[in-house]
C-alpha positions as CSV (number, residue, x, y, z in Angstrom):
1,X,25.8,31.1,4.6
2,X,27.6,27.8,5.2
3,X,25.6,27.4,8.4
4,X,22.4,27.9,6.5
5,X,23.3,25.3,4.0
6,X,24.1,22.8,6.7
7,X,20.8,23.5,8.7
8,X,18.8,23.1,5.5
9,X,20.3,19.8,4.6
10,X,19.9,18.5,8.1
11,X,16.3,19.5,8.2
12,X,15.4,17.7,5.1
13,X,17.4,14.6,6.1
14,X,15.6,14.6,9.4
15,X,12.2,14.8,7.6
16,X,13.2,11.9,5.3
17,X,14.4,9.8,8.2
18,X,11.2,10.6,10.2
19,X,8.9,9.6,7.3
20,X,10.8,6.3,6.7
21,X,11.5,5.3,10.3
22,X,8.1,6.1,11.8
23,X,6.2,3.3,10.0
24,X,9.0,0.7,9.7
25,X,9.4,0.6,13.4
26,X,5.8,0.4,14.4
27,X,3.6,-2.6,15.0
28,X,-0.1,-2.6,14.6
29,X,-2.9,-5.1,15.2
30,X,-5.1,-3.6,12.6
31,X,-5.0,-2.3,9.0
32,X,-7.0,0.8,8.2
33,X,-9.4,-0.3,10.9
34,X,-9.6,-3.9,9.8
35,X,-8.5,-5.9,12.8
36,X,-6.0,-8.8,12.3
37,X,-8.0,-12.0,12.2
38,X,-7.2,-15.7,12.8
39,X,-8.0,-16.5,9.1
40,X,-5.3,-17.1,6.5
41,X,-4.9,-13.6,5.0
42,X,-3.7,-12.7,1.6
43,X,-2.7,-9.1,1.1
44,X,-3.2,-8.1,-2.6
45,X,-1.5,-4.9,-3.6
46,X,-2.2,-2.8,-6.8
47,X,1.1,-1.5,-8.0
48,X,-0.2,-0.1,-11.4
49,X,1.0,3.2,-12.6
50,X,-2.0,5.1,-11.2
51,X,-0.9,4.1,-7.6
52,X,2.0,6.6,-8.2
53,X,-0.7,9.3,-7.9
54,X,-1.0,11.4,-4.8
55,X,-3.2,9.9,-2.0
56,X,-5.2,13.1,-1.8
57,X,-7.6,11.8,0.8
58,X,-5.1,11.5,3.6
59,X,-4.5,14.8,5.5
60,X,-1.2,13.3,6.9
61,X,0.0,12.7,3.3
62,X,-0.9,16.3,2.3
63,X,1.1,17.7,5.2
64,X,4.1,15.4,4.5
65,X,4.1,16.2,0.8
66,X,3.8,20.0,1.5
67,X,6.6,20.0,4.0
68,X,8.9,17.8,1.8
69,X,8.3,20.0,-1.2
70,X,9.0,23.2,0.6
71,X,12.1,21.8,2.4
72,X,13.4,20.3,-0.9
73,X,12.9,23.6,-2.7
74,X,14.6,25.5,0.0
75,X,17.7,23.2,-0.1
76,X,17.7,23.4,-3.8
77,X,17.9,27.2,-3.7
78,X,20.7,27.2,-1.1
79,X,23.0,24.5,-2.4
80,X,22.2,24.3,-6.1
81,X,19.5,21.6,-6.4
82,X,20.9,18.1,-6.5
83,X,20.7,17.1,-2.8
84,X,17.5,19.1,-2.3
85,X,15.8,17.4,-5.3
86,X,16.9,13.9,-4.3
87,X,15.7,14.3,-0.8
88,X,12.5,16.2,-1.6
89,X,11.5,13.6,-4.1
90,X,12.0,10.9,-1.4
91,X,9.7,12.6,0.9
92,X,7.1,13.3,-1.9
93,X,7.2,9.6,-2.9
94,X,6.0,8.7,0.5
95,X,2.7,10.7,-0.1
96,X,1.6,8.5,-3.0
97,X,-1.2,6.0,-2.9
98,X,1.4,3.2,-2.9
99,X,3.3,5.0,-0.2
100,X,0.2,5.1,1.9
101,X,-0.1,1.3,1.5
102,X,3.4,0.8,2.7
103,X,3.0,3.1,5.7
104,X,0.0,1.1,7.0
105,X,0.7,-2.4,5.8
106,X,4.3,-2.7,7.1
107,X,3.3,-2.0,10.7
108,X,0.3,-4.4,10.3
109,X,2.6,-7.2,9.1
110,X,5.1,-6.4,11.8
111,X,2.3,-6.8,14.3
112,X,1.0,-10.2,13.0
113,X,1.0,-12.7,15.9
114,X,3.3,-15.7,15.8
115,X,1.6,-18.6,14.0
116,X,-0.7,-16.3,11.9
117,X,-0.7,-17.5,8.3
118,X,-0.3,-14.7,5.6
119,X,0.8,-14.1,2.1
120,X,1.6,-11.0,0.0
121,X,0.9,-10.6,-3.7
122,X,1.3,-7.5,-5.9
123,X,-0.3,-7.0,-9.4
124,X,-0.3,-4.6,-12.3
125,X,-0.4,-6.3,-15.8
126,X,1.0,-9.4,-14.0
127,X,0.9,-10.9,-10.6
128,X,4.0,-11.1,-8.5
129,X,3.9,-13.5,-5.5
130,X,6.2,-13.2,-2.6
131,X,5.6,-16.8,-2.1
132,X,3.3,-19.5,-3.7
133,X,2.2,-20.8,-0.2
134,X,1.0,-19.2,3.0
135,X,3.8,-18.2,5.4
136,X,3.7,-18.6,9.2
137,X,4.3,-15.4,11.0
138,X,7.6,-15.2,12.8
139,X,10.4,-12.7,12.9
140,X,12.0,-14.0,9.6
141,X,8.7,-14.2,7.6
142,X,7.5,-10.8,8.9
143,X,10.8,-9.1,8.0
144,X,11.1,-10.7,4.5
145,X,7.5,-9.8,3.7
146,X,8.0,-6.2,4.7
147,X,11.2,-6.0,2.6
148,X,9.0,-7.2,-0.3
149,X,6.4,-4.5,0.4
150,X,9.0,-1.7,0.9
151,X,10.6,-2.5,-2.5
152,X,7.4,-2.4,-4.5
153,X,7.3,0.2,-7.3
154,X,4.3,1.4,-9.3
155,X,4.0,1.0,-13.0
156,X,1.9,-0.7,-15.7
157,X,-1.7,-1.5,-16.1
158,X,-4.4,-2.5,-13.6
159,X,-5.5,-6.1,-14.1
160,X,-7.5,-6.4,-10.9
161,X,-9.3,-9.5,-12.2
162,X,-6.0,-11.4,-12.8
163,X,-4.9,-10.4,-9.2
164,X,-8.1,-11.5,-7.6
165,X,-8.3,-14.8,-9.5
166,X,-4.7,-15.7,-8.5
167,X,-5.5,-14.8,-4.9
168,X,-8.8,-16.8,-4.9
169,X,-7.2,-19.9,-6.4
170,X,-4.4,-19.9,-3.7
171,X,-4.6,-23.0,-1.5
172,X,-6.0,-22.4,2.0
173,X,-6.9,-18.7,1.4
174,X,-9.7,-17.6,3.7
175,X,-9.4,-13.8,3.5
176,X,-8.2,-11.3,0.9
177,X,-7.4,-7.7,1.6
178,X,-7.3,-5.7,-1.7
179,X,-5.5,-2.4,-1.8
180,X,-6.2,-0.3,-5.0
181,X,-7.5,2.9,-6.5
182,X,-10.2,0.7,-7.9
183,X,-9.7,1.5,-11.6
184,X,-9.5,-2.0,-13.2
185,X,-8.7,-2.7,-16.8
186,X,-11.8,-3.9,-18.7
187,X,-14.2,-2.1,-16.4
188,X,-15.5,-2.9,-12.8
189,X,-18.6,-4.8,-13.9
190,X,-16.6,-7.5,-15.7
191,X,-14.5,-8.0,-12.5
192,X,-17.7,-8.2,-10.3
193,X,-19.4,-10.7,-12.6
194,X,-16.4,-12.9,-12.8
195,X,-15.8,-12.9,-9.0
196,X,-19.5,-13.8,-8.4
197,X,-18.9,-16.9,-10.5
198,X,-15.5,-17.9,-9.0
199,X,-15.8,-17.2,-5.3
200,X,-17.8,-20.3,-4.5
201,X,-16.0,-20.9,-1.2
202,X,-17.2,-17.6,0.2
203,X,-13.7,-16.2,0.7
204,X,-13.9,-12.8,2.4
205,X,-12.7,-9.9,0.3
206,X,-12.0,-6.6,2.2
207,X,-11.2,-3.6,-0.1
208,X,-9.3,-0.5,0.7
209,X,-9.6,2.4,-1.8
210,X,-6.8,5.0,-2.3
211,X,-7.0,8.5,-3.7
212,X,-9.9,10.9,-4.5
213,X,-10.2,9.4,-8.0
214,X,-10.8,5.8,-6.8
215,X,-13.8,3.9,-8.1
216,X,-15.5,3.8,-4.7
217,X,-18.7,2.2,-6.0
218,X,-16.7,-0.8,-7.4
219,X,-14.6,-1.3,-4.3
220,X,-17.7,-1.0,-2.0
221,X,-19.6,-3.4,-4.1
222,X,-16.8,-5.9,-4.3
223,X,-16.5,-5.9,-0.5
224,X,-20.2,-6.1,0.2
225,X,-20.8,-9.0,-2.2
226,X,-17.9,-11.0,-0.6
227,X,-18.7,-10.5,3.1
228,X,-15.8,-7.9,3.5
229,X,-15.2,-4.4,4.8
230,X,-14.9,-1.4,2.6
231,X,-12.5,1.3,3.6
232,X,-11.1,4.5,2.1
233,X,-7.7,5.8,2.9
234,X,-9.2,9.2,3.9
235,X,-11.0,7.6,6.9
């Protein structure tokens, strides 16, 4: 019985470690198929409460969530619940929409070439800026940006318009990558109409939609009208 407990705990710890370490150690020269450009890129992350929902479109997420839940339940049965619940929740958390953002964006930032200018904002009811000015990619800026991304938590409303307006008004911005489930406060039409008025400098807006309940029409139209690429996380 003691051996069974130990094996169950070690199995779940291994799963948690694998999920966490796989993406934080990786480098990538693209983000959901959008290749890293030479433009000044602002990554705009939706951290509203709906981003805590499951990223149903990703097969990998479904597998991770299922394995984590089963392993967590098994440990709970064997040792009384606390450790199993804690570790199981950690794995399940990685299968959310925001978790999917982190698993892809952290390697993308890690893979930014030296000298590339980039910036990370998050938004819900308000906008949180990692910095007010673009940062030049180096070991220090990449690491601090990824810590910022890793520590993001979902909660609050979805003021996509506020996030986009802050991003568009940032000095020297040339390209925005919006990550969201595309369910903006006030409705998508209001956001699209305002961006048509404001984006007079033809700043590129790429959109990446997360979750099966995402407003794909809104995210697709926003990208198309701003010379960007539209992607869904299930691709």
